[in-house]
C-alpha positions in Angstrom: 36.9 114.2 0.8 35.0 116.6 -1.1 31.9 115.1 -0.8 32.2 115.2 2.9 33.3 118.7 3.0 29.7 119.8 1.4 27.8 117.9 3.5 29.4 119.3 6.4 28.9 122.8 4.7 25.3 121.8 4.4 24.6 120.6 7.9 26.5 124.2 9.0 24.1 126.1 7.3 21.0 124.0 8.5 22.4 124.8 11.8 23.2 128.3 11.6 19.3 128.5 9.7 18.0 126.7 12.7 19.7 128.4 15.4 18.6 131.9 14.0 15.0 130.7 13.1 14.9 129.7 17.0 16.2 132.8 18.1 13.7 134.7 16.0 11.0 132.9 17.4 12.5 133.5 21.0 11.9 137.5 20.2 8.7 137.5 18.5 6.8 135.4 20.7 4.9 137.5 23.3 6.2 137.7 26.7 3.3 138.5 29.1 5.1 140.6 31.1 3.3 144.0 30.5 0.3 142.4 29.0 -1.9 139.5 29.4 0.5 138.3 32.3 -1.6 135.5 32.6 -0.2 134.1 29.8 2.4 133.1 31.6 0.3 131.1 34.0 0.1 127.8 32.0 3.9 127.5 31.3 4.7 128.5 35.0 3.1 124.8 36.4 6.1 122.2 35.2 8.1 124.6 37.6 5.9 123.6 40.9 4.3 120.3 39.7 4.3 117.8 42.0 3.4 117.1 45.4 0.4 119.0 45.6 -3.1 117.1 47.1 -5.3 119.4 45.3 -5.7 120.9 42.2 -7.7 124.0 40.9 -8.9 124.2 37.2 -11.0 126.9 35.5 -10.8 130.5 34.1 -9.8 134.2 36.6 -12.3 133.1 38.8 -9.9 130.2 40.3 -6.5 132.2 39.6 -7.6 135.1 41.1 -9.7 134.2 43.8 -8.0 130.9 45.7 -4.3 131.3 47.7 -2.6 127.6 48.0 -0.3 129.7 50.2 -3.2 130.7 52.6 -4.4 126.9 52.3 -1.0 126.2 53.3 -0.4 128.7 56.3 -3.9 127.7 57.7 -4.4 124.2 57.0 -1.4 122.5 55.5 -3.0 121.5 52.3 -0.6 121.9 49.1 -2.7 123.0 46.4 -1.9 124.8 42.6 -3.9 126.4 40.2 -4.2 125.5 36.5 -6.1 128.6 35.2 -6.0 130.5 32.0 -8.1 133.6 31.0 -11.7 132.4 29.7 -10.2 128.8 30.2 -13.1 126.7 28.1 -14.7 123.3 29.7 -12.4 121.4 27.2 -9.0 123.5 28.4 -9.9 122.3 31.4 -9.9 118.6 31.0 -7.0 118.8 28.9 -5.4 120.6 31.5 -6.3 117.8 33.9 -5.2 115.1 31.9 -2.0 116.7 31.7 -1.4 117.3 34.9 -1.9 113.7 35.8 1.3 113.3 33.6 3.1 114.8 36.6 1.1 114.4 39.6 -2.0 112.9 40.9 -3.8 115.1 43.3 -6.5 113.7 45.6 -9.1 116.3 45.2 -10.0 118.4 41.8 -11.4 121.2 42.5 -13.3 122.9 39.0 -15.5 126.1 38.7 -18.4 125.8 36.6 -18.4 128.9 34.9 -17.1 127.7 31.7 -20.4 125.6 31.0 -21.9 128.5 29.6 -19.5 128.4 26.4 -20.5 125.8 24.1 -18.2 126.5 21.6 -14.6 127.9 20.8 -14.4 131.6 21.3 -11.3 133.3 20.1 -7.6 132.3 19.1 -6.3 134.9 21.6 -7.7 132.8 24.5 -6.8 129.5 23.1 -3.3 131.1 22.9 -3.0 132.0 26.1 -4.6 128.6 27.3 -2.1 126.1 25.0 0.8 127.9 24.0 2.8 127.4 27.4 1.8 123.8 27.6 4.3 121.1 27.3 4.0 119.3 23.8 2.4 115.9 24.0 -0.6 114.0 22.0 -2.8 116.1 25.0 -2.0 119.5 23.8 -2.6 118.4 20.1 -5.9 117.0 21.3 -6.6 120.2 23.1 -5.7 122.6 20.1 -8.1 120.5 17.7 -10.7 121.0 20.4 -10.4 124.6 20.9 -9.7 125.8 17.3 -12.4 128.6 16.2 -14.3 128.1 13.1 -11.7 130.1 11.5 -8.8 128.4 12.5 -10.4 125.1 11.7 -10.7 126.7 8.1 -7.1 125.9 8.1 -6.3 123.6 10.3 -3.0 122.4 8.7 -1.7 125.8 9.2 -3.1 126.3 12.5 -1.6 123.1 14.0 2.3 124.0 12.5 1.5 127.5 14.4 1.4 125.9 17.1 4.0 124.1 17.0 6.3 126.8 15.1 5.1 130.2 17.3 6.6 131.9 15.0 4.5 131.4 11.8 2.3 133.2 13.8 3.7 135.9 15.7 6.4 136.7 12.8 4.5 140.2 12.0 5.1 141.5 15.9 8.1 143.5 14.9 6.4 146.7 14.9 5.2 145.7 18.8 8.6 144.8 19.9 9.6 146.3 23.1 12.4 146.4 25.6 10.7 143.4 27.5 11.1 141.5 24.2 14.7 141.9 24.5 15.1 141.3 28.5 13.0 138.0 28.6 14.0 136.9 25.7 15.7 133.9 27.2 13.2 133.4 30.3 10.6 135.2 32.4 10.2 136.6 36.0 7.8 134.5 38.1 4.2 135.8 38.0 2.3 133.7 40.1 2.2 131.8 43.6 1.5 128.3 42.7 -0.9 129.5 39.7 -2.5 131.9 42.2 -2.3 136.1 40.8 -2.1 138.7 43.4 -3.3 141.6 43.4 -3.8 144.2 46.6 -5.5 147.2 45.2 -8.7 147.5 45.6 -12.1 148.9 43.9 -15.7 148.6 45.3 -18.9 147.4 43.4 -20.7 150.8 42.9 -23.2 149.0 40.3 -24.3 145.7 38.6 -25.8 145.6 35.6 -29.2 143.5 35.4 -28.7 140.6 33.7 -30.8 140.1 30.2 -33.0 137.1 30.0 -31.2 134.6 28.1 -33.5 132.5 25.3 -32.4 129.3 26.3 -30.4 128.9 29.4 -29.7 124.9 28.9 -25.7 123.9 28.5 -24.9 122.5 25.4 -24.0 119.1 24.8 -20.4 119.6 24.2 -20.2 121.3 27.9 -21.7 118.2 29.5 -19.8 115.7 27.3 -16.5 117.5 29.1 -17.7 117.6 32.7 -18.7 113.9 32.3 -14.9 113.3 31.2 -13.3 115.2 33.6 -15.8 113.2 36.2 -14.7 110.2 34.6 -10.8 111.0 34.6 -10.9 111.5 37.8 -13.1 108.5 38.9 -9.9 106.6 36.8 -7.5 108.1 39.1 -9.1 107.8 42.8 -9.6 111.9 42.8 -12.2 113.6 44.4 -14.0 116.0 42.2 -15.4 119.3 43.7 -17.4 121.3 41.9 -17.6 125.1 42.8 -19.3 128.8 41.5 -16.3 131.4 42.5 -18.5 134.0 44.6 -17.8 136.9 41.9 -20.7 139.1 41.0 -20.0 139.4 37.1 -20.5 137.8 34.8 -23.8 136.6 36.4 -25.2 133.3 37.1 -28.3 132.5 36.3 -30.9 130.4 38.7 -31.7 128.2 35.8 -27.7 127.4 35.5 -27.7 126.8 39.2 -30.4 124.5 39.1 -28.7 122.1 36.4 -25.4 121.9 38.5 -27.0 121.3 41.3 -28.6 118.6 39.7 -26.1 116.9 38.2 -23.8 117.2 41.2 -26.6 115.2 43.4 -26.9 112.5 40.6 -23.7 111.9 40.7 -22.8 111.8 44.1 -20.4 115.1 43.8 -20.0 117.8 46.1 -20.8 121.6 44.9 -21.1 124.5 46.9 -22.3 128.5 45.1 -19.9 130.5 47.0 -22.0 133.5 45.8 -24.5 132.2 48.5 -21.7 131.9 51.0 -20.5 135.4 50.5 -22.0 137.0 53.4 -20.6 133.9 55.8 -17.1 134.1 54.3 -17.0 137.7 54.8 -16.4 139.0 51.9 -16.9 142.5 51.2 -17.5 143.9 47.7 -18.7 147.6 48.4 -17.1 149.3 51.0 -13.9 151.9 50.3 -11.5 148.6 51.1 -13.9 145.8 49.3 -12.2 142.8 48.9 -12.4 142.9 45.0 -9.9 145.0 42.4 -12.1 145.7 39.5 -16.0 146.2 40.8 -16.9 142.6 41.7 -15.4 140.6 38.7 -12.1 139.2 40.6 -10.9 139.3 44.6 -8.3 141.0 45.7 -5.7 139.3 48.0 -7.5 140.1 51.0 -10.8 138.5 49.5 -8.7 135.5 48.4 -7.6 134.9 51.7 -11.0 134.9 53.4 -12.1 132.8 50.4 -9.1 130.2 50.6 -9.9 130.1 54.7 -13.7 129.4 54.3 -12.7 126.6 51.6 -10.1 125.1 53.7 -12.5 124.5 56.1 -14.9 123.2 53.6 -12.4 120.9 51.5 -11.1 119.4 55.6 -15.0 118.6 56.4 -15.9 116.9 52.9 -12.9 115.3 51.9 -10.3 113.0 53.0 -7.5 115.7 53.1 -4.4 115.5 55.8 -2.4 118.4 57.3 0.8 117.9 55.6 2.7 120.8 57.8 4.4 117.7 59.9 6.5 116.8 56.5 10.1 119.1 56.8 10.4 118.5 53.5 7.3 120.0 52.3 7.7 122.5 54.9 11.0 124.0 53.0 9.2 123.9 49.9 6.3 125.6 51.1 8.7 128.1 53.1 10.3 129.2 50.1 6.9 129.7 48.3 5.6 132.0 51.9 8.7 134.0 51.8 8.1 134.7 47.8 4.2 135.7 48.4 5.5 137.9 51.6 7.7 139.9 49.1 5.5 140.5 45.9 2.7 141.2 48.7 4.6 143.9 50.7 6.1 145.2 47.1 2.5 145.7 45.7 1.1 147.5 49.1 5.0 149.7 48.9 4.1 150.8 45.1 0.1 151.8 46.2 1.1 153.3 49.3 3.8 155.8 47.2 1.2 156.5 44.6 -1.1 157.4 47.2 -3.7 154.8 46.4 -3.9 153.2 50.2 -6.9 154.1 52.1 -8.4 153.3 55.1 -6.8 150.7 57.5 -4.6 149.8 54.4 -3.2 153.1 54.8 
């Protein structure tokens, strides 16, 4: 009996300690609400996973520029975006691999800007891409592929810090704010199937001259992962479509374009450089009510809806996607998405109007 009491006490102490550490971790891990809100994107996918015929993978050039709700409204296309800030090509590959655990889209759209990065860039961007992924072997491989040189020097600690984020964020005490307590057990919904909405406008006033590069070749690592994305799509009967989003910065070099055009031709893939289609799409970069909220790096809602309308027609012409607005259950699901989309749009316009920042036809 005495031994049993000792065991019960030990178990109780361990349970209390584990609960305390869990609560501490929930408090200290960043909530991505007021700062770096895009850190919510990867985690949010699991709330709308399943039933998506089109999957976009890439960085801000997808999650700021394409509206799944617009694709649904105009074409009956169900889609999702698995984007994250500065999502590198190995991130994209493992996002796709992870997605296939939940659904098999008919089309995968990959934005090729990340081909410019041949090696890991920063732990901060790794966190935004990987912290929200559910734990599987896919996530472990993604972490190993993404570690910076500094992280790789302490790999054991790095892997553990992804398993137990408290190890990484234990010193955030002096950064805690009200949102850390408010969103300790759950966060608000940021996106619309991965699309981050912005209705404000800031036109392009100046485009810095692109500096010449010593070498325009994409790295072997990037080509290897592009081949992996292609092969994974082929193995699962998915059509891969390559795009370059129509954002003016960072610069997309002609030498890079030539390599992607050749790759697409050699592998029988669709590729469209949407920068070349900007006039046809009707994107306005320069007026008072421009279709960009940050002087050409990302599109605002108006620009994203223009692009999505054009791209929906492109998908209809170049893929076998059908119109799913004839499916009652699917319509009910997307009606909820439309309602939230309109709610957020109206709220953002109202806020800008109250701040006196709406001009022209938005006023």
